[in-house]
C-alpha positions as CSV (number, residue, x, y, z in Angstrom):
1,X,-23.7,-30.7,-6.6
2,X,-22.2,-34.2,-6.2
3,X,-22.1,-36.8,-9.0
4,X,-25.1,-38.8,-7.8
5,X,-27.3,-35.6,-7.8
6,X,-26.1,-34.7,-11.3
7,X,-27.0,-38.1,-12.5
8,X,-30.5,-37.9,-11.1
9,X,-30.9,-34.4,-12.5
10,X,-29.9,-35.5,-16.0
11,X,-33.1,-37.6,-16.3
12,X,-35.3,-34.8,-15.0
13,X,-37.3,-32.5,-17.2
14,X,-37.9,-28.8,-17.1
15,X,-40.9,-27.9,-15.0
16,X,-44.1,-29.3,-16.4
17,X,-42.4,-30.6,-19.6
18,X,-43.8,-33.6,-21.4
19,X,-42.2,-36.3,-23.4
20,X,-42.6,-35.6,-27.2
21,X,-44.5,-38.9,-27.5
22,X,-47.2,-37.6,-25.1
23,X,-47.9,-34.6,-27.3
24,X,-48.3,-36.4,-30.6
25,X,-48.7,-34.1,-33.7
26,X,-49.9,-31.1,-31.7
27,X,-47.5,-28.2,-31.9
28,X,-45.8,-27.4,-28.6
29,X,-45.3,-23.9,-27.2
30,X,-41.6,-24.8,-26.6
31,X,-39.4,-27.8,-27.2
32,X,-36.3,-28.3,-25.1
33,X,-33.1,-30.0,-26.2
34,X,-30.1,-30.6,-23.9
35,X,-26.7,-30.4,-25.6
36,X,-24.1,-31.5,-22.9
37,X,-21.2,-31.0,-25.3
38,X,-17.8,-30.0,-23.9
39,X,-14.6,-30.7,-25.9
40,X,-12.9,-27.3,-26.6
41,X,-13.1,-25.4,-23.4
42,X,-9.9,-23.4,-22.9
43,X,-10.0,-22.6,-19.2
44,X,-12.3,-24.2,-16.6
45,X,-14.3,-27.3,-17.4
46,X,-17.8,-28.2,-16.4
47,X,-20.2,-27.0,-19.1
48,X,-21.3,-30.5,-19.9
49,X,-23.3,-30.5,-16.7
50,X,-25.2,-27.4,-17.7
51,X,-28.4,-29.0,-19.1
52,X,-28.9,-31.2,-16.0
53,X,-28.3,-28.3,-13.7
54,X,-30.7,-25.9,-15.5
55,X,-33.4,-28.5,-15.4
56,X,-32.8,-29.2,-11.7
57,X,-33.0,-25.6,-10.8
58,X,-36.1,-25.0,-12.8
59,X,-37.9,-27.0,-10.0
60,X,-37.0,-24.2,-7.6
61,X,-38.9,-21.6,-9.6
62,X,-42.6,-20.6,-9.6
63,X,-44.3,-21.5,-12.9
64,X,-45.9,-18.0,-13.0
65,X,-44.1,-14.9,-14.4
66,X,-45.5,-11.7,-12.7
67,X,-43.8,-9.5,-15.4
68,X,-45.4,-11.3,-18.3
69,X,-48.6,-12.3,-16.4
70,X,-48.2,-15.8,-17.9
71,X,-47.8,-19.3,-16.5
72,X,-46.0,-22.4,-17.6
73,X,-49.1,-24.3,-16.5
74,X,-51.0,-22.8,-19.5
75,X,-48.6,-23.8,-22.2
76,X,-47.3,-27.0,-23.7
77,X,-43.6,-27.8,-23.2
78,X,-41.9,-30.9,-24.5
79,X,-38.4,-32.0,-23.5
80,X,-36.4,-34.1,-26.0
81,X,-33.8,-34.9,-23.3
82,X,-30.1,-34.7,-23.9
83,X,-28.5,-35.5,-27.3
84,X,-26.4,-38.6,-27.1
85,X,-22.8,-37.3,-27.8
86,X,-20.6,-40.0,-26.4
87,X,-17.8,-41.0,-28.7
88,X,-18.6,-38.3,-31.3
89,X,-16.0,-36.0,-32.7
90,X,-16.8,-32.3,-33.2
91,X,-18.5,-32.6,-36.6
92,X,-20.4,-35.7,-35.4
93,X,-21.6,-34.0,-32.2
94,X,-22.7,-30.9,-34.0
95,X,-24.5,-32.9,-36.6
96,X,-26.4,-34.8,-34.0
97,X,-27.3,-31.6,-32.1
98,X,-28.4,-29.9,-35.4
99,X,-30.7,-32.8,-36.4
100,X,-32.4,-32.9,-33.0
101,X,-32.7,-29.2,-32.7
102,X,-34.2,-28.9,-36.2
103,X,-36.9,-31.3,-35.2
104,X,-37.5,-29.2,-32.1
105,X,-37.8,-26.0,-34.3
106,X,-40.3,-27.7,-36.6
107,X,-42.4,-29.1,-33.7
108,X,-42.7,-25.9,-31.5
109,X,-43.3,-22.2,-31.5
110,X,-39.9,-21.8,-29.7
111,X,-37.0,-24.3,-29.7
112,X,-34.9,-24.1,-26.6
113,X,-31.4,-25.5,-26.3
114,X,-29.5,-26.0,-22.9
115,X,-25.7,-26.1,-23.3
116,X,-23.0,-27.2,-23.1
117,X,-20.2,-25.1,-24.3
118,X,-20.9,-22.3,-26.7
119,X,-19.9,-24.3,-29.8
120,X,-23.4,-26.0,-29.6
121,X,-24.9,-22.7,-30.8
122,X,-23.3,-23.2,-34.2
123,X,-25.4,-26.4,-34.6
124,X,-28.5,-24.6,-33.3
125,X,-28.0,-21.8,-35.8
126,X,-27.4,-24.2,-38.6
127,X,-30.7,-25.9,-37.8
128,X,-32.6,-22.7,-37.7
129,X,-31.1,-21.5,-41.0
130,X,-32.1,-24.7,-42.7
131,X,-35.7,-23.9,-41.8
132,X,-35.6,-20.1,-41.7
133,X,-33.0,-19.1,-44.4
134,X,-33.2,-15.4,-43.4
135,X,-32.7,-15.9,-39.7
136,X,-30.4,-13.5,-37.9
137,X,-28.1,-14.5,-35.0
138,X,-28.3,-12.3,-31.9
139,X,-25.4,-13.2,-29.5
140,X,-25.4,-12.0,-25.9
141,X,-22.0,-12.8,-24.5
142,X,-19.0,-11.5,-22.6
143,X,-16.7,-12.7,-25.4
144,X,-16.8,-12.1,-29.2
145,X,-15.9,-15.7,-30.2
146,X,-14.7,-14.3,-33.5
147,X,-11.3,-15.9,-33.7
148,X,-10.7,-17.6,-37.0
149,X,-9.4,-20.6,-35.1
150,X,-8.4,-21.6,-31.6
151,X,-5.4,-23.9,-30.9
152,X,-5.4,-25.1,-34.5
153,X,-9.1,-25.8,-34.7
154,X,-11.7,-23.8,-36.7
155,X,-14.7,-24.9,-34.6
156,X,-14.4,-24.2,-30.9
157,X,-16.2,-22.3,-28.2
158,X,-13.8,-19.4,-28.9
159,X,-14.4,-19.3,-32.7
160,X,-17.9,-20.6,-33.4
161,X,-19.3,-17.1,-34.2
162,X,-16.5,-16.7,-36.8
163,X,-17.5,-20.0,-38.3
164,X,-21.2,-18.9,-38.3
165,X,-20.1,-15.8,-40.2
166,X,-18.2,-17.8,-42.7
167,X,-21.1,-20.1,-43.4
168,X,-24.0,-17.6,-43.3
169,X,-22.5,-14.1,-43.6
170,X,-21.1,-11.8,-40.9
171,X,-23.8,-9.3,-41.7
172,X,-26.3,-11.6,-40.1
173,X,-24.6,-11.5,-36.7
174,X,-25.6,-9.0,-33.9
175,X,-23.5,-9.0,-30.7
176,X,-24.5,-7.5,-27.4
177,X,-22.7,-7.4,-24.0
178,X,-19.2,-8.2,-25.4
179,X,-16.6,-6.8,-23.1
180,X,-13.6,-9.0,-23.8
181,X,-12.0,-9.9,-27.2
182,X,-8.6,-10.6,-28.7
183,X,-6.8,-8.1,-30.9
184,X,-7.5,-10.2,-33.9
185,X,-11.2,-10.1,-33.2
186,X,-11.5,-6.4,-33.0
187,X,-11.6,-5.6,-36.8
188,X,-14.2,-8.3,-37.3
189,X,-16.3,-6.9,-34.4
190,X,-16.1,-3.3,-35.7
191,X,-16.2,-3.9,-39.5
192,X,-17.7,-7.2,-40.4
193,X,-20.6,-8.1,-38.0
194,X,-23.9,-6.2,-38.4
195,X,-23.8,-4.9,-34.8
196,X,-21.4,-5.1,-31.9
197,X,-21.9,-3.4,-28.6
198,X,-20.7,-3.8,-25.0
199,X,-24.1,-2.6,-23.8
200,X,-27.3,-4.6,-24.1
201,X,-28.8,-2.1,-26.5
202,X,-28.9,-1.3,-30.2
203,X,-30.2,1.7,-32.1
204,X,-33.5,2.0,-33.8
205,X,-32.0,1.4,-37.2
206,X,-30.6,-2.0,-36.1
207,X,-33.9,-2.9,-34.4
208,X,-35.7,-2.1,-37.7
209,X,-33.5,-4.7,-39.4
210,X,-34.2,-7.4,-36.9
211,X,-38.0,-6.8,-36.9
212,X,-38.2,-8.0,-40.4
213,X,-36.4,-11.3,-39.8
214,X,-36.6,-14.5,-37.7
215,X,-34.1,-14.4,-34.8
216,X,-31.9,-17.1,-33.2
217,X,-31.0,-15.8,-29.7
218,X,-28.0,-17.2,-27.9
219,X,-27.1,-16.2,-24.4
220,X,-23.7,-17.1,-22.9
221,X,-24.3,-17.0,-19.1
222,X,-20.9,-15.3,-18.7
223,X,-22.4,-12.0,-20.0
224,X,-23.6,-11.7,-16.4
225,X,-21.1,-10.4,-13.9
226,X,-19.3,-13.2,-12.1
227,X,-21.0,-12.1,-8.9
228,X,-24.3,-13.2,-10.5
229,X,-22.9,-16.2,-12.4
230,X,-19.7,-17.6,-11.0
231,X,-20.3,-21.1,-12.4
232,X,-18.9,-20.6,-15.9
233,X,-15.7,-21.5,-17.7
234,X,-14.3,-18.1,-18.5
235,X,-15.7,-15.5,-16.0
236,X,-15.1,-11.9,-17.1
237,X,-15.4,-9.1,-14.5
238,X,-17.6,-6.0,-15.3
239,X,-20.7,-7.8,-16.5
240,X,-24.3,-7.0,-16.4
241,X,-26.8,-7.8,-13.6
242,X,-29.5,-10.4,-14.0
243,X,-32.1,-7.6,-14.1
244,X,-30.3,-6.0,-17.0
245,X,-30.3,-9.3,-18.9
246,X,-33.9,-10.0,-18.0
247,X,-34.9,-6.6,-19.3
248,X,-33.1,-7.3,-22.6
249,X,-35.3,-10.4,-23.0
250,X,-38.4,-8.3,-22.8
251,X,-37.0,-5.8,-25.3
252,X,-36.4,-8.7,-27.7
253,X,-40.0,-9.7,-27.3
254,X,-40.7,-7.2,-30.1
255,X,-38.9,-9.5,-32.5
256,X,-39.7,-12.9,-34.0
257,X,-37.4,-15.1,-31.8
258,X,-37.9,-18.6,-33.2
259,X,-35.1,-20.3,-31.2
260,X,-33.2,-19.6,-28.0
261,X,-30.3,-21.1,-26.1
262,X,-28.4,-20.5,-22.9
263,X,-24.9,-22.0,-22.6
264,X,-21.7,-22.2,-20.6
265,X,-23.3,-23.0,-17.3
266,X,-20.8,-25.1,-15.3
267,X,-22.4,-26.3,-12.1
268,X,-19.3,-27.9,-10.6
269,X,-17.8,-24.4,-10.3
270,X,-20.8,-23.0,-8.4
271,X,-21.9,-25.1,-5.4
272,X,-24.6,-22.6,-4.5
273,X,-26.2,-23.2,-8.0
274,X,-27.0,-19.6,-8.5
275,X,-25.7,-19.7,-12.1
276,X,-28.0,-22.5,-13.0
277,X,-30.9,-20.8,-11.3
278,X,-30.3,-17.7,-13.4
279,X,-30.3,-19.7,-16.5
280,X,-33.5,-21.6,-15.6
281,X,-35.3,-18.3,-15.0
282,X,-34.2,-17.0,-18.4
283,X,-35.6,-20.2,-20.0
284,X,-38.9,-19.7,-18.2
285,X,-39.2,-16.2,-19.3
286,X,-38.1,-17.0,-22.9
287,X,-40.7,-19.8,-23.2
288,X,-43.6,-17.6,-21.9
289,X,-42.5,-14.5,-23.9
290,X,-41.2,-15.8,-27.3
291,X,-43.0,-19.1,-27.4
292,X,-46.3,-17.7,-26.1
293,X,-46.3,-14.8,-28.5
294,X,-45.5,-17.0,-31.6
295,X,-48.1,-19.5,-30.5
296,X,-50.8,-16.8,-30.4
297,X,-50.1,-15.6,-33.9
């Protein structure tokens, strides 16, 4: 997609989404926040264009989910637009994202963040923990992101999960789909986090732990095989199919998912826009599944 198209897409909203001012004090089914942050990518750039690309490709999808038998036309979605991050350092950018996302969590059944590099999920999880102190972090990702630091920095897209563990406890972190990690991350993955698995599954004992808690779900689009998601900064061969990932969403419908994000979509690396289309469909299903269920409670 060329620069002009990206600029136009940046002011678009996810299908049927309203401006928060048009909703007033009524609680929305879902509130969307764009976090076009990209400052620590270690390989291929482009994730800052993710929020605009996901919104753009949402217009290619039907509003109806035949699996869930639910329709976006029957729910209320608000879009807070993109967080203004120009000129901010890492701490400043994450602080702005956290504040905006916390407002989205408070105002909706499901808060949805569109990234941006994966570092933005640290801000999202901080926001959720401020409102749900017992919230677990479920990370679906090709990479563990458990380095203590990357290139001399503690908070990066390769170390944000470690930082989340430092701040909130590694026993609150559940990792699925991880098929690539550094030697230094292996002990943390095996011994410190609550659950770590290359497959998109966990045993009944782990499921029982999560059913008792609010959940923040973060999906790095690179958990998909590069054939299904070539537009991402660090593609890793041997990933799952889109159907596998979609099935996991439905499994997680048994849990109380209060916030969700999808990150690391880099549209400039995928002229066909299939990566953004996959992310947009995940967002649609997440809104109808998690947001719809919580709204009905």
